[in-house]
VMD Tcl script that draws the C-alpha trace (Angstrom):
set ca {
  {181.94 105.27 23.42}
  {178.63 106.25 21.72}
  {175.59 104.15 21.67}
  {173.50 103.33 18.81}
  {171.26 106.23 19.06}
  {173.60 108.84 19.66}
  {175.61 107.51 16.71}
  {172.74 107.65 14.84}
  {172.15 111.46 15.55}
  {175.73 112.60 14.92}
  {175.87 110.70 11.59}
  {172.45 112.64 10.60}
  {173.75 115.73 11.80}
  {177.14 115.27 9.90}
  {175.31 114.33 6.68}
  {172.65 116.63 6.86}
  {174.01 119.71 8.86}
  {170.60 120.65 10.68}
  {168.19 118.02 12.02}
  {164.87 118.41 13.33}
  {163.23 116.64 16.37}
  {159.51 116.43 17.34}
  {158.55 116.81 20.93}
  {155.41 114.84 22.23}
  {154.17 115.88 25.78}
  {152.46 112.84 27.25}
  {150.45 114.47 29.66}
  {148.48 116.20 26.45}
  {148.36 113.23 24.29}
  {146.36 109.90 24.26}
  {148.65 107.18 23.21}
  {146.33 106.94 19.63}
  {146.99 110.40 18.94}
  {150.90 110.18 19.81}
  {151.04 107.54 17.22}
  {149.52 109.55 14.77}
  {151.76 112.58 15.54}
  {155.06 110.28 15.49}
  {153.91 108.80 12.15}
  {153.24 112.15 10.43}
  {156.65 113.53 11.54}
  {158.60 110.71 10.45}
  {156.74 111.08 7.11}
  {158.08 114.58 6.78}
  {161.65 113.72 7.76}
  {162.05 114.48 11.69}
  {165.07 112.52 12.73}
  {163.84 111.49 16.25}
  {160.85 111.84 18.63}
  {161.25 113.40 21.96}
  {158.90 112.52 24.77}
  {158.47 114.55 27.71}
  {157.02 117.45 29.35}
  {157.24 119.79 32.43}
  {154.51 118.28 34.62}
  {153.71 114.98 36.02}
  {152.09 112.03 33.81}
  {151.45 108.76 34.91}
  {154.14 106.17 34.13}
  {151.53 103.62 32.92}
  {150.22 106.42 30.47}
  {153.91 107.18 29.41}
  {154.47 103.70 28.63}
  {151.26 103.56 26.69}
  {152.12 106.62 24.71}
  {155.44 105.23 24.03}
  {154.65 101.74 23.01}
  {151.77 102.97 20.51}
  {154.53 105.17 18.70}
  {156.89 102.44 18.77}
  {154.60 100.29 16.81}
  {154.42 102.83 13.87}
  {157.56 104.47 13.73}
  {161.32 103.39 13.09}
  {163.01 106.39 14.14}
  {164.37 106.64 17.65}
  {162.09 107.53 20.79}
  {164.15 109.73 23.30}
  {163.05 110.20 26.84}
  {163.24 114.01 27.78}
  {162.23 113.38 31.53}
  {161.50 116.46 33.83}
  {161.69 113.78 36.71}
  {162.12 110.10 37.62}
  {158.55 109.59 36.60}
  {159.75 110.56 33.26}
  {161.30 107.34 32.57}
  {160.40 104.36 30.54}
  {161.68 100.85 29.86}
  {159.91 101.19 26.17}
  {162.08 104.06 24.65}
  {165.13 103.56 22.74}
  {167.37 106.19 24.87}
  {167.14 108.77 27.21}
  {168.07 112.24 27.67}
  {170.43 112.04 30.64}
  {170.78 115.89 31.49}
  {171.68 118.37 34.05}
  {169.50 121.47 34.60}
  {172.73 123.88 34.21}
  {171.20 127.22 35.75}
  {168.72 125.23 38.53}
  {168.95 126.72 42.08}
  {167.80 123.55 43.03}
  {170.75 120.60 43.36}
  {167.84 118.18 42.98}
  {167.45 119.22 39.07}
  {171.18 119.65 38.75}
  {172.25 116.07 40.26}
  {169.77 114.66 42.43}
  {167.11 113.37 40.00}
  {169.85 111.97 38.09}
  {171.41 109.89 41.06}
  {167.70 108.34 41.69}
  {167.28 107.72 37.95}
  {170.39 106.14 36.89}
  {169.51 102.77 38.56}
  {166.35 102.78 36.76}
  {168.42 103.54 33.25}
  {170.69 100.69 33.84}
  {167.76 98.51 35.05}
  {165.71 99.20 31.92}
  {168.75 98.79 29.17}
  {168.14 102.55 28.26}
  {170.94 104.29 26.29}
  {171.84 107.39 28.12}
  {172.83 110.36 26.22}
  {174.30 113.16 28.52}
  {173.14 116.59 27.75}
  {173.42 120.37 29.49}
  {170.16 121.96 29.58}
  {170.11 125.52 29.87}
  {166.79 127.56 30.45}
  {166.92 130.93 28.65}
  {164.67 133.67 27.81}
  {161.18 133.30 29.22}
  {161.80 129.79 30.39}
  {158.12 128.94 30.64}
  {156.92 126.18 33.09}
  {160.18 124.16 32.63}
  {161.70 127.29 34.22}
  {159.35 127.23 37.02}
  {159.13 123.54 37.65}
  {163.02 123.20 37.41}
  {163.68 126.25 39.65}
  {165.84 127.99 37.28}
  {167.24 131.24 36.87}
  {166.89 131.65 33.15}
  {169.34 133.60 31.04}
  {167.93 136.75 29.70}
  {168.18 136.78 25.94}
  {170.37 139.97 26.33}
  {173.15 138.08 27.94}
  {174.39 135.59 25.36}
  {177.51 135.73 27.16}
  {176.18 133.91 29.80}
  {174.87 131.20 28.14}
  {178.00 130.87 26.64}
  {179.69 130.37 30.22}
  {176.92 127.95 31.11}
  {177.39 125.73 27.60}
  {181.22 125.61 28.31}
  {180.72 124.16 31.94}
  {178.65 121.68 30.32}
  {181.17 120.70 27.82}
  {184.00 120.48 30.06}
  {181.86 118.40 32.57}
  {182.08 115.97 29.78}
  {178.50 116.59 28.63}
  {177.99 115.22 24.72}
  {175.04 117.92 23.84}
  {173.73 121.45 25.12}
  {170.17 122.31 24.92}
  {169.36 125.97 24.78}
  {165.39 126.03 25.92}
  {163.51 128.85 25.48}
  {160.30 127.56 27.17}
  {157.02 125.76 25.81}
  {155.06 128.18 24.01}
  {157.73 131.18 24.20}
  {156.42 134.23 22.53}
  {160.07 134.46 20.64}
  {162.76 131.61 19.70}
  {166.31 131.85 21.24}
  {168.19 134.71 19.42}
  {170.27 133.82 16.64}
  {173.24 135.78 18.26}
  {172.98 133.85 21.21}
  {172.98 130.67 19.03}
  {175.94 131.69 17.15}
  {177.94 132.54 20.21}
  {177.15 129.32 21.89}
  {178.26 127.35 18.89}
  {181.40 129.27 18.10}
  {182.50 128.63 21.73}
  {181.63 125.15 22.18}
  {182.47 121.79 20.09}
  {179.52 119.52 20.96}
  {176.13 119.42 19.22}
  {173.64 122.19 20.03}
  {169.66 121.89 20.33}
  {167.58 124.64 20.41}
  {163.79 124.72 21.04}
  {161.11 126.83 22.25}
  {158.85 129.70 20.44}
  {159.95 128.15 17.03}
  {156.51 128.18 15.03}
  {157.17 129.14 11.41}
  {159.76 128.05 8.62}
  {161.67 131.29 8.71}
  {162.26 130.89 12.32}
  {163.45 127.35 11.90}
  {165.69 128.31 9.48}
  {166.99 131.20 11.28}
  {167.71 128.85 14.10}
  {169.12 126.50 11.77}
  {171.23 128.99 10.15}
  {172.69 130.29 13.20}
  {174.02 126.81 14.18}
  {171.59 124.68 15.78}
  {172.37 121.24 15.30}
  {168.89 119.95 16.28}
  {165.91 121.94 16.31}
  {163.12 120.93 18.75}
  {159.38 121.80 18.13}
  {156.64 120.61 20.36}
  {153.45 123.00 20.63}
  {152.85 123.19 16.80}
  {152.18 119.49 16.78}
  {149.28 119.96 19.41}
  {147.69 122.71 17.14}
  {145.00 122.78 14.58}
  {146.95 122.03 11.52}
  {149.90 120.43 13.51}
  {150.73 118.15 10.44}
  {151.19 120.72 7.81}
  {152.98 123.06 10.29}
  {155.39 120.24 11.25}
  {156.11 119.69 7.59}
  {156.71 123.54 7.11}
  {159.08 123.49 10.24}
  {161.29 120.83 8.69}
  {161.47 122.51 5.24}
  {163.11 125.35 7.23}
  {165.46 123.22 9.00}
  {166.44 121.64 5.27}
  {166.62 124.91 3.81}
  {169.99 125.59 5.68}
  {171.55 122.43 4.09}
  {172.11 124.11 0.70}
}
mol new
graphics top color blue
foreach p $ca { graphics top sphere $p radius 0.5 }
foreach p [lrange $ca 0 end-1] q [lrange $ca 1 end] { graphics top cylinder $p $q radius 0.2 }
display resetview
């Protein structure tokens, strides 16, 4: 059975083909700034706000950031936690995910066991996801002790994604790493999408309208961008990225 937020995402994908999500890193963002980013992103057509980063942030600050955003926007706020410290009672849902190519059991299932009681206690909607770090991997790869799948080995990414689907996960996320030099290659996205039957998220290294269109055209159901919202002219860049995503709908 799907929860309210998951149903919303599936309906948006069905109606629009590909959708965009804005990723906010609470460690780099004050509550007022996060609220402004969320407001601008909602106005530009982003489908939801993901909140999380690769390193530690105080839970009090995380709560403050989410509360500031929830006062401004109507779209869902979904936790994207790097650890149990990334769980907040004030979000609408949480990506309940396993880092499928981590060599550390903690990121495969340990953190999930510790976090599950909190998810239930807070009444958060869990949305299961298989998280796969590819390419450079970035900070997420280092912190999560992952062995990133090289961009020239798309068949290995397909194997990871299929394992996630067969384990019952509802979404797959291909993560190129925050600030990656290049986005996930279209061929890797196409192969994963062709081989699996669940929605596919792609993030990392997407900075331009052209790149967003390429990722969406290759089969990504959800395009995630984060670093650009923190940059000078971030509002305009988010607008251009979303235009690129929408360009795949014709």
